Each structure stands twice: as structure tokens, then as C-alpha cells.
N, CA, C and O atoms as CSV, one atom per row, in Angstrom:
chain,resi,resn,atom,element,x,y,z
A,1,MET,N,N,0.744,-1.342,-0.053
A,1,MET,CA,C,0.024,0.035,0.042
A,1,MET,C,C,0.949,1.176,-0.015
A,1,MET,O,O,2.018,1.156,0.593
A,2,PRO,N,N,0.533,2.250,-0.789
A,2,PRO,CA,C,1.399,3.549,-1.000
A,2,PRO,C,C,1.211,4.248,0.351
A,2,PRO,O,O,0.212,4.113,1.059
A,3,ILE,N,N,2.303,5.027,0.641
A,3,ILE,CA,C,2.059,5.959,1.858
A,3,ILE,C,C,2.954,7.280,1.400
A,3,ILE,O,O,3.797,7.289,0.503
A,4,VAL,N,N,2.579,8.339,2.202
A,4,VAL,CA,C,3.435,9.380,2.254
A,4,VAL,C,C,3.786,9.463,3.689
A,4,VAL,O,O,2.966,9.042,4.506
A,5,THR,N,N,5.064,10.024,4.140
A,5,THR,CA,C,5.433,10.116,5.224
A,5,THR,C,C,5.970,11.539,5.445
A,5,THR,O,O,6.715,12.077,4.627
A,6,VAL,N,N,5.605,12.067,6.468
A,6,VAL,CA,C,5.799,13.581,6.840
A,6,VAL,C,C,6.711,13.491,8.250
A,6,VAL,O,O,6.903,12.514,8.974
A,7,LYS,N,N,7.213,14.899,8.374
A,7,LYS,CA,C,7.824,14.803,9.787
A,7,LYS,C,C,6.841,16.106,10.255
A,7,LYS,O,O,6.472,17.047,9.552
A,8,ALA,N,N,6.591,15.880,11.454
A,8,ALA,CA,C,5.933,16.842,12.252
A,8,ALA,C,C,6.103,17.192,13.638
A,8,ALA,O,O,6.681,16.374,14.353
A,9,ARG,N,N,5.723,18.199,14.099
A,9,ARG,CA,C,5.723,18.632,15.374
A,9,ARG,C,C,4.470,18.476,16.071
A,9,ARG,O,O,3.560,19.253,15.782
A,10,ILE,N,N,4.266,17.471,17.061
A,10,ILE,CA,C,2.854,17.305,17.514
A,10,ILE,C,C,2.824,17.548,18.961
A,10,ILE,O,O,3.844,17.407,19.635
A,11,TYR,N,N,1.742,17.894,19.451
A,11,TYR,CA,C,1.409,18.236,20.760
A,11,TYR,C,C,0.108,17.465,21.205
A,11,TYR,O,O,-0.894,17.639,20.511
A,12,PHE,N,N,0.040,16.731,22.165
A,12,PHE,CA,C,-1.185,15.951,22.777
A,12,PHE,C,C,-1.736,16.813,23.928
A,12,PHE,O,O,-0.943,17.204,24.785
A,13,TYR,N,N,-2.859,17.090,23.996
A,13,TYR,CA,C,-3.483,17.946,24.906
A,13,TYR,C,C,-3.466,17.059,26.341
A,13,TYR,O,O,-3.534,15.832,26.409
A,14,ALA,N,N,-3.361,17.975,27.434
A,14,ALA,CA,C,-3.528,17.485,28.657
A,14,ALA,C,C,-4.765,16.873,29.024
A,14,ALA,O,O,-5.815,17.345,28.589
A,15,SER,N,N,-4.761,15.885,29.769
A,15,SER,CA,C,-6.018,15.189,30.082
A,15,SER,C,C,-7.025,16.232,30.613
A,15,SER,O,O,-8.193,16.165,30.229
A,16,GLU,N,N,-6.708,17.008,31.310
A,16,GLU,CA,C,-7.661,18.247,31.677
A,16,GLU,C,C,-8.385,19.135,30.814
A,16,GLU,O,O,-9.446,19.739,30.971
A,17,ALA,N,N,-7.458,19.065,29.739
A,17,ALA,CA,C,-8.106,20.008,28.409
A,17,ALA,C,C,-8.712,19.068,27.379
A,17,ALA,O,O,-8.886,19.425,26.213
A,18,GLY,N,N,-9.029,17.865,27.829
A,18,GLY,CA,C,-9.710,16.951,26.943
A,18,GLY,C,C,-9.018,16.013,25.978
A,18,GLY,O,O,-9.481,15.502,24.958
A,19,GLY,N,N,-7.683,15.879,26.566
A,19,GLY,CA,C,-6.836,15.112,25.773
A,19,GLY,C,C,-6.803,13.639,26.246
A,19,GLY,O,O,-7.714,13.280,26.993
A,20,ARG,N,N,-5.884,12.782,25.904
A,20,ARG,CA,C,-5.780,11.458,26.466
A,20,ARG,C,C,-5.761,11.188,27.747
A,20,ARG,O,O,-5.082,12.010,28.362
A,21,ALA,N,N,-6.298,10.249,28.499
A,21,ALA,CA,C,-5.979,9.953,29.729
A,21,ALA,C,C,-4.652,9.299,30.113
A,21,ALA,O,O,-4.216,9.368,31.262
A,22,SER,N,N,-4.002,8.643,29.089
A,22,SER,CA,C,-2.720,7.975,29.378
A,22,SER,C,C,-1.742,8.214,28.182
A,22,SER,O,O,-2.209,8.804,27.208
A,23,TYR,N,N,-0.664,7.888,28.157
A,23,TYR,CA,C,0.259,8.182,27.169
A,23,TYR,C,C,-0.049,7.365,25.828
A,23,TYR,O,O,-0.791,6.384,25.773
A,24,ALA,N,N,0.656,7.942,24.745
A,24,ALA,CA,C,0.603,7.366,23.535
A,24,ALA,C,C,1.780,6.724,23.165
A,24,ALA,O,O,2.727,7.511,23.146
A,25,ALA,N,N,2.062,5.601,22.869
A,25,ALA,CA,C,3.325,4.898,22.551
A,25,ALA,C,C,3.517,5.023,20.993
A,25,ALA,O,O,2.577,5.011,20.199
A,26,SER,N,N,4.893,5.149,20.637
A,26,SER,CA,C,5.445,5.299,19.332
A,26,SER,C,C,4.707,4.072,18.485
A,26,SER,O,O,4.506,2.955,18.962
A,27,GLY,N,N,4.424,4.391,17.450
A,27,GLY,CA,C,3.501,3.428,16.626
A,27,GLY,C,C,2.039,3.717,16.697
A,27,GLY,O,O,1.259,3.036,16.033
A,28,TYR,N,N,1.540,4.872,17.608
A,28,TYR,CA,C,0.326,5.136,17.904
A,28,TYR,C,C,-0.415,5.422,16.412
A,28,TYR,O,O,0.147,6.103,15.554
A,29,ARG,N,N,-1.625,4.874,16.231
A,29,ARG,CA,C,-2.482,5.104,15.131
A,29,ARG,C,C,-3.937,6.203,15.627
A,29,ARG,O,O,-4.609,5.973,16.633
A,30,SER,N,N,-4.124,7.066,14.929
A,30,SER,CA,C,-5.077,7.950,15.210
A,30,SER,C,C,-5.687,8.531,13.846
A,30,SER,O,O,-5.159,8.211,12.781
A,31,LEU,N,N,-6.740,9.341,13.876
A,31,LEU,CA,C,-7.432,9.907,12.966
A,31,LEU,C,C,-6.545,11.295,12.642
A,31,LEU,O,O,-6.248,11.973,13.626
A,32,ILE,N,N,-6.177,11.682,11.539
A,32,ILE,CA,C,-5.601,13.048,11.380
A,32,ILE,C,C,-6.554,13.871,10.309
A,32,ILE,O,O,-6.823,13.523,9.159
A,33,ARG,N,N,-6.930,14.901,10.913
A,33,ARG,CA,C,-7.864,15.890,10.218
A,33,ARG,C,C,-6.946,16.894,9.670
A,33,ARG,O,O,-6.325,17.608,10.459
A,34,LEU,N,N,-6.765,17.050,8.174
A,34,LEU,CA,C,-6.162,18.241,7.666
A,34,LEU,C,C,-7.036,18.595,6.436
A,34,LEU,O,O,-7.611,17.815,5.676
A,35,CYS,N,N,-7.003,20.061,6.409
A,35,CYS,CA,C,-7.359,20.596,5.091
A,35,CYS,C,C,-8.959,20.126,4.809
A,35,CYS,O,O,-9.418,20.141,3.667
A,36,GLY,N,N,-9.620,19.779,5.784
A,36,GLY,CA,C,-11.123,19.187,5.727
A,36,GLY,C,C,-11.178,17.653,5.330
A,36,GLY,O,O,-12.233,17.047,5.140
A,37,LEU,N,N,-10.032,17.153,5.236
A,37,LEU,CA,C,-9.920,15.740,4.997
A,37,LEU,C,C,-9.726,14.784,6.211
A,37,LEU,O,O,-9.088,15.222,7.168
A,38,ASN,N,N,-10.095,13.838,6.244
A,38,ASN,CA,C,-9.894,12.688,7.340
A,38,ASN,C,C,-9.134,11.418,6.822
A,38,ASN,O,O,-9.529,10.807,5.829
A,39,THR,N,N,-8.145,11.088,7.460
A,39,THR,CA,C,-7.383,9.812,7.000
A,39,THR,C,C,-6.630,9.417,8.421
A,39,THR,O,O,-6.519,10.193,9.370
A,40,SER,N,N,-6.149,8.099,8.381
A,40,SER,CA,C,-5.545,7.438,9.324
A,40,SER,C,C,-4.049,7.955,9.318
A,40,SER,O,O,-3.555,8.452,8.305
A,41,GLY,N,N,-3.362,7.812,10.497
A,41,GLY,CA,C,-1.903,7.953,10.403
A,41,GLY,C,C,-1.290,7.156,11.589
A,41,GLY,O,O,-1.863,6.958,12.660
A,42,ARG,N,N,-0.020,6.719,11.243
A,42,ARG,CA,C,0.849,5.958,12.401
A,42,ARG,C,C,1.916,6.814,12.528
A,42,ARG,O,O,2.621,7.219,11.603
A,43,MET,N,N,2.038,7.131,13.914
A,43,MET,CA,C,2.981,8.146,14.271
A,43,MET,C,C,4.262,7.368,15.034
A,43,MET,O,O,4.087,6.596,15.977
A,44,ARG,N,N,5.384,7.649,14.555
A,44,ARG,CA,C,6.755,7.074,15.000
A,44,ARG,C,C,7.595,8.266,15.726
A,44,ARG,O,O,8.250,9.084,15.079
A,45,PHE,N,N,7.502,8.268,17.104
A,45,PHE,CA,C,8.204,9.407,17.834
A,45,PHE,C,C,9.694,9.346,17.682
A,45,PHE,O,O,10.360,8.317,17.800
A,46,ILE,N,N,10.178,10.594,17.397
A,46,ILE,CA,C,11.583,10.765,17.343
A,46,ILE,C,C,12.222,11.091,18.704
A,46,ILE,O,O,11.938,12.107,19.339
A,47,GLY,N,N,13.037,10.233,19.079
A,47,GLY,CA,C,13.695,10.436,20.479
A,47,GLY,C,C,13.099,9.836,21.532
A,47,GLY,O,O,13.719,9.778,22.594
A,48,SER,N,N,11.780,9.278,21.423
A,48,SER,CA,C,10.944,8.970,22.578
A,48,SER,C,C,10.175,7.752,22.311
A,48,SER,O,O,9.771,7.570,21.163
A,49,ASP,N,N,9.890,6.785,23.346
A,49,ASP,CA,C,8.968,5.623,23.118
A,49,ASP,C,C,7.553,5.986,23.293
A,49,ASP,O,O,6.626,5.312,22.844
A,50,ARG,N,N,7.422,7.064,23.957
A,50,ARG,CA,C,6.048,7.393,24.472
A,50,ARG,C,C,5.980,8.822,24.516
A,50,ARG,O,O,7.031,9.448,24.385
A,51,VAL,N,N,4.849,9.457,24.688
A,51,VAL,CA,C,4.416,10.894,24.871
A,51,VAL,C,C,3.240,10.617,25.882
A,51,VAL,O,O,2.394,9.724,25.850
A,52,GLU,N,N,3.435,11.685,26.833
A,52,GLU,CA,C,2.347,11.727,27.985
A,52,GLU,C,C,1.424,12.826,27.574
A,52,GLU,O,O,1.799,13.669,26.760
A,53,PRO,N,N,0.152,12.853,28.140
A,53,PRO,CA,C,-0.682,14.084,27.828
A,53,PRO,C,C,-0.120,15.354,28.179
A,53,PRO,O,O,0.551,15.373,29.210
A,54,GLY,N,N,-0.238,16.284,27.615
A,54,GLY,CA,C,0.577,17.892,27.765
A,54,GLY,C,C,1.979,17.749,26.995
A,54,GLY,O,O,2.548,18.818,26.774
A,55,GLU,N,N,2.494,16.802,26.639
A,55,GLU,CA,C,3.774,16.818,26.042
A,55,GLU,C,C,3.783,17.139,24.522
A,55,GLU,O,O,2.710,17.056,23.925
A,56,ALA,N,N,4.776,17.459,23.925
A,56,ALA,CA,C,5.029,17.864,22.535
A,56,ALA,C,C,6.240,16.891,22.102
A,56,ALA,O,O,7.133,16.525,22.866
A,57,VAL,N,N,6.139,16.600,20.988
A,57,VAL,CA,C,7.333,15.683,20.447
A,57,VAL,C,C,7.240,15.862,19.022
A,57,VAL,O,O,6.134,16.036,18.510
A,58,GLU,N,N,8.464,15.831,18.216
A,58,GLU,CA,C,8.540,15.331,16.783
A,58,GLU,C,C,8.397,14.011,16.434
A,58,GLU,O,O,8.790,13.116,17.182
A,59,ALA,N,N,7.787,13.759,15.195
A,59,ALA,CA,C,7.287,12.465,14.918
A,59,ALA,C,C,7.441,12.255,13.327
A,59,ALA,O,O,7.367,13.251,12.606
A,60,TYR,N,N,7.636,11.084,12.808
A,60,TYR,CA,C,7.204,10.840,11.400
A,60,TYR,C,C,5.914,10.155,11.475
A,60,TYR,O,O,5.636,9.188,12.185
A,61,ILE,N,N,5.057,10.864,10.537
A,61,ILE,CA,C,3.614,10.274,10.496
A,61,ILE,C,C,3.519,9.531,9.244
A,61,ILE,O,O,3.717,10.212,8.238
A,62,ASP,N,N,3.260,8.289,9.068
A,62,ASP,CA,C,2.956,7.490,7.748
A,62,ASP,C,C,1.301,7.823,7.502
A,62,ASP,O,O,0.446,7.559,8.347
A,63,LEU,N,N,1.057,8.357,6.382
A,63,LEU,CA,C,-0.219,8.555,5.903
A,63,LEU,C,C,-0.689,7.640,4.608
A,63,LEU,O,O,-0.116,7.828,3.536
A,64,PRO,N,N,-1.692,6.689,4.709
A,64,PRO,CA,C,-2.041,5.970,3.541
A,64,PRO,C,C,-2.566,6.789,2.373
A,64,PRO,O,O,-2.851,7.971,2.565
A,65,ASN,N,N,-2.712,6.239,1.188
A,65,ASN,CA,C,-3.243,6.810,0.006
A,65,ASN,C,C,-2.782,8.407,-0.323
A,65,ASN,O,O,-3.554,9.358,-0.200
A,66,PRO,N,N,-1.467,8.508,-0.735
A,66,PRO,CA,C,-0.914,9.725,-1.156
A,66,PRO,C,C,-1.675,10.480,-1.952
A,66,PRO,O,O,-1.656,11.709,-1.879
A,67,GLY,N,N,-2.429,9.813,-2.798
A,67,GLY,CA,C,-3.414,10.716,-3.922
A,67,GLY,C,C,-4.361,11.382,-3.157
A,67,GLY,O,O,-4.624,12.550,-3.442
A,68,TYR,N,N,-4.996,10.749,-2.099
A,68,TYR,CA,C,-6.073,11.571,-1.491
A,68,TYR,C,C,-5.617,12.672,-0.642
A,68,TYR,O,O,-6.396,13.620,-0.553
A,69,VAL,N,N,-4.503,12.740,0.006
A,69,VAL,CA,C,-4.088,13.844,0.831
A,69,VAL,C,C,-3.103,14.532,0.093
A,69,VAL,O,O,-2.702,15.524,0.702
A,70,ALA,N,N,-2.566,14.351,-1.019
A,70,ALA,CA,C,-1.445,15.100,-1.598
A,70,ALA,C,C,-1.643,16.545,-1.763
A,70,ALA,O,O,-0.633,17.247,-1.779
A,71,SER,N,N,-2.842,17.113,-1.894
A,71,SER,CA,C,-3.101,18.592,-2.004
A,71,SER,C,C,-2.946,19.317,-0.565
A,71,SER,O,O,-3.005,20.545,-0.504
A,72,CYS,N,N,-2.741,18.509,0.617
A,72,CYS,CA,C,-2.730,19.106,1.708
A,72,CYS,C,C,-1.349,18.872,2.587
A,72,CYS,O,O,-1.134,19.261,3.735
A,73,ILE,N,N,-0.518,18.157,1.755
A,73,ILE,CA,C,0.927,17.867,2.248
A,73,ILE,C,C,1.917,18.812,1.851
A,73,ILE,O,O,2.438,18.826,0.736
A,74,ARG,N,N,2.189,19.666,2.857
A,74,ARG,CA,C,3.404,20.713,2.455
A,74,ARG,C,C,3.694,21.309,4.031
A,74,ARG,O,O,2.949,21.319,5.011
A,75,GLU,N,N,4.808,21.702,3.894
A,75,GLU,CA,C,5.324,22.473,5.225
A,75,GLU,C,C,4.298,23.457,5.603
A,75,GLU,O,O,3.675,24.095,4.754
A,76,GLY,N,N,4.095,23.601,7.020
A,76,GLY,CA,C,3.452,24.547,7.554
A,76,GLY,C,C,2.065,24.189,7.834
A,76,GLY,O,O,1.458,24.823,8.697
A,77,ILE,N,N,1.364,23.008,7.039
A,77,ILE,CA,C,-0.236,22.888,7.394
A,77,ILE,C,C,-0.225,22.162,8.705
A,77,ILE,O,O,0.497,21.247,9.102
A,78,GLU,N,N,-1.189,22.793,9.259
A,78,GLU,CA,C,-1.633,22.206,10.608
A,78,GLU,C,C,-2.690,21.107,10.614
A,78,GLU,O,O,-3.352,20.874,9.602
A,79,PHE,N,N,-2.830,20.517,11.605
A,79,PHE,CA,C,-3.861,19.168,11.543
A,79,PHE,C,C,-4.180,18.880,12.909
A,79,PHE,O,O,-3.523,19.370,13.828
A,80,ALA,N,N,-5.067,18.179,13.077
A,80,ALA,CA,C,-5.644,17.663,14.306
A,80,ALA,C,C,-5.573,16.317,14.369
A,80,ALA,O,O,-5.715,15.602,13.377
A,81,ILE,N,N,-5.342,15.870,15.585
A,81,ILE,CA,C,-5.210,14.346,15.892
A,81,ILE,C,C,-6.312,13.875,16.764
A,81,ILE,O,O,-6.424,14.332,17.901
A,82,SER,N,N,-7.191,12.922,16.264
A,82,SER,CA,C,-8.394,12.743,16.966
A,82,SER,C,C,-8.625,11.222,17.166
A,82,SER,O,O,-8.139,10.379,16.412
A,83,GLU,N,N,-9.364,10.948,18.184
A,83,GLU,CA,C,-9.865,9.631,18.484
A,83,GLU,C,C,-11.332,9.566,18.407
A,83,GLU,O,O,-11.961,9.834,19.431
A,84,GLY,N,N,-11.899,9.280,17.442
A,84,GLY,CA,C,-13.281,9.254,17.142
A,84,GLY,C,C,-13.498,10.849,16.918
A,84,GLY,O,O,-12.814,11.562,16.184
A,85,ILE,N,N,-14.527,11.219,17.659
A,85,ILE,CA,C,-15.055,12.555,17.608
A,85,ILE,C,C,-14.238,13.638,18.508
A,85,ILE,O,O,-14.568,14.824,18.528
A,86,GLN,N,N,-13.254,13.174,19.172
A,86,GLN,CA,C,-12.492,13.815,20.337
A,86,GLN,C,C,-11.044,14.110,19.656
A,86,GLN,O,O,-10.290,13.283,19.142
A,87,ASP,N,N,-10.852,15.570,19.795
A,87,ASP,CA,C,-9.552,15.963,19.432
A,87,ASP,C,C,-8.712,15.921,20.568
A,87,ASP,O,O,-8.961,16.568,21.586
A,88,VAL,N,N,-7.506,15.021,20.406
A,88,VAL,CA,C,-6.585,14.719,21.410
A,88,VAL,C,C,-5.278,15.424,21.359
A,88,VAL,O,O,-4.444,15.446,22.264
A,89,GLY,N,N,-5.198,15.966,20.258
A,89,GLY,CA,C,-3.664,16.861,19.968
A,89,GLY,C,C,-3.737,17.554,18.578
A,89,GLY,O,O,-4.711,17.438,17.834
A,90,GLU,N,N,-2.653,18.265,18.296
A,90,GLU,CA,C,-2.579,19.031,17.072
A,90,GLU,C,C,-1.192,18.905,16.619
A,90,GLU,O,O,-0.321,18.627,17.443
A,91,GLY,N,N,-0.882,19.103,15.267
A,91,GLY,CA,C,0.266,19.431,15.018
A,91,GLY,C,C,0.586,19.966,13.580
A,91,GLY,O,O,-0.302,20.192,12.759
A,92,THR,N,N,1.729,20.124,13.371
A,92,THR,CA,C,2.329,21.025,12.006
A,92,THR,C,C,3.349,20.082,11.446
A,92,THR,O,O,4.212,19.447,12.052
A,93,ILE,N,N,3.032,20.123,9.965
A,93,ILE,CA,C,4.033,19.399,9.233
A,93,ILE,C,C,5.258,20.299,9.134
A,93,ILE,O,O,5.227,21.518,8.968
A,94,LEU,N,N,6.363,19.517,9.262
A,94,LEU,CA,C,7.843,20.305,9.216
A,94,LEU,C,C,8.326,20.093,7.858
A,94,LEU,O,O,8.898,21.014,7.273
A,95,SER,N,N,8.120,18.797,7.227
A,95,SER,CA,C,8.706,18.596,6.081
A,95,SER,C,C,8.006,17.128,5.507
A,95,SER,O,O,7.509,16.263,6.228
A,96,VAL,N,N,8.097,17.100,4.206
A,96,VAL,CA,C,7.580,15.767,3.536
A,96,VAL,C,C,8.807,14.746,3.288
A,96,VAL,O,O,9.582,15.024,2.373
A,97,THR,N,N,9.039,13.520,4.091
A,97,THR,CA,C,10.160,12.966,3.876
A,97,THR,C,C,10.219,11.759,2.673
A,97,THR,O,O,11.256,11.360,2.142
A,98,GLU,N,N,8.966,11.325,2.406
A,98,GLU,CA,C,8.834,10.521,1.276
A,98,GLU,C,C,7.349,10.227,0.794
A,98,GLU,O,O,6.384,10.456,1.523
A,99,GLY,N,N,7.237,9.705,-0.487
A,99,GLY,CA,C,5.954,9.504,-0.965
A,99,GLY,C,C,5.355,10.282,-1.645
A,99,GLY,O,O,4.337,9.804,-2.146
A,100,LEU,N,N,5.615,11.566,-1.940
A,100,LEU,CA,C,4.995,12.536,-2.804
A,100,LEU,C,C,6.013,13.018,-3.929
A,100,LEU,O,O,5.660,13.851,-4.765
């Protein structure tokens, strides 16, 4: 399956602000909402095996179906990290590393 990989700075909201109740481990999959599109994404944290609520980290994010998201994949684009209808974090694309 083709993918596009981006490097991003992500922030997980604190639990008190509606974020996750527990940490996210590297390899975490979530819903990514950007430019009005919804897609899944697998996050591989850089320099950390896990991220606690309220923390920020840089990560590589693998997004399936590059043709669907291609118009939204560029430096500076902001996105939401969601679990179902609940936003649990946000991020900004720093660079496209492969796939486009």
C-alpha cells in the first residue's frame, strides 16, 4: 500500500483539556484531520518511546493513500489528532520525507 511520510511537531492535549487519559506509544495510530480531509496516520516518535498528555514531540507520520492527501501535504500545514470525534492533539507538518 502506498504511503506518504511527513515529519511533524505534535502536541497531545493535557487530560484536563480533553486530551488522552494515558500516554501514546510510538506506533500510535489515530485519525488525522487536515484541510477538511480525514485519514488515518501512524506516528513514530523521534527520540522517545512514548508521549504523555500535555507533552510535545517530533514524529514521523505515515499517511496512507498519497493521492487523497497530496493537496494538503506541505510544510506549515496544521492538523488535528483525533480519537473518534474527540480531538486529543494537534500538529504542524515540518517536512515531507517520502512518498510524494
